[in-house]
Every structure is written in C-alpha cells, then in structure tokens.
N, C-alpha and C positions, 0 to 999 in steps of 0.2 A: 503495500501500499504507499503508494507517494505520500506523502506531508505535505502540506502548505506549504509554502515561504510565511505568511502571518495562518496560522489560527487561532488567536483574538480576530481578526479585521480589525487591525491598529487601520489610523482610517489616515493619520500624519505622525513620522518621527520627533523630535523639537530637542536639542543641540543649546548646552549652552560652559562656549568658552571662555576663562578670564586669562589663562594661561598664554597667550600668545598663540596657538596653537590649532588652531581652528582653521588654518591655510591648507595644513597635512589632514584633523582631525573629521571635521568634515568634507570633504572628498571621497575618505575616506569610508563612509556608510555612508553614503551612491553608492558606488562602488557596490561596497561589500554588500546594500541591499540588491540589487544589480544583479551581481551574481547566484546569491539566494532566489535569485528571479522574482522575482517586487519590482522590478521594475520605475513602479506606477508610484509607488508609496513615496508622498511628498516631504523632502526634509526645512527642516524650517528650523535659522540658525540666530542664538543673540549672543555676546556680549563685548568688549572691549573695543571694538575691530577698523579699521581703518578703512574711507571711502574705498580708498582702494580695492581695497580688500574684500567691500562687498560685492562691489562689479568683480572681481573677477568668483568669488563665491557663487554667483549667481550664473557666470560664464559655464561651472559645470554641473550645474541642474540643480543652486539651494533656491525654492522656492519663495527663502523674503529670510532677510535678514533682520533683527533691531537688535540698535545699540542703547547705550545709556541717553536712559528717560524717553525712551517705548512708550507710551501710555499701553495699558497696561487693553485697554478696550483695541485700538489695531490690533498687539500683539492675535487674543480669542479671535478678531472679527478673521483673521486672516484664517487662523488655524480652523477655522471655523468652514468656510471659505476650501482648504487641505481637506481635510476632511468631503468636502460633500464635493468636488473635485474628483 
C-alpha cells in the first residue's frame, strides 16, 4: 500500500527563521516536498529576511514571506488563501 505524502491533509507549511539560514532551509523544504510527491503544498515563511532574499525565496517557490511588523491578519489571510488553493 502506497503512503500518501500528506496523510493528515496538510494545507500549507509554515516556517520561521531567525538564524539567517532561510536561504538554505526554506528552499530545502520546498525540495523535500517535491521529492515526497507533494509539490503542491504551499510553503510560507517568516523571520528577519532582507528584501533581496524575499525575491530569491519567492523565485524558488516560497508562496509568501513575512518580515517583522507584518500584521497578524495578513499572515492569517495568507495561510487561509494558501490552504484554499
């Protein structure tokens, strides 16, 4: 029996990085989801992320990036939209 890549019905993955490793870790999660047969699961991330890194992260498939000061309502809406897509 083949196991589903998302047995719990994952709608989105949220990541947070305050260590500066977002350029290595966030794309690795996107790649791991692809390898697991779940490339359609949106990945959203947040942390202390420079503007130039936001552009690069979106280019590798991160659906949304939240930086300090992002209103909670914006984050909730982004996750709700991601889960509905």
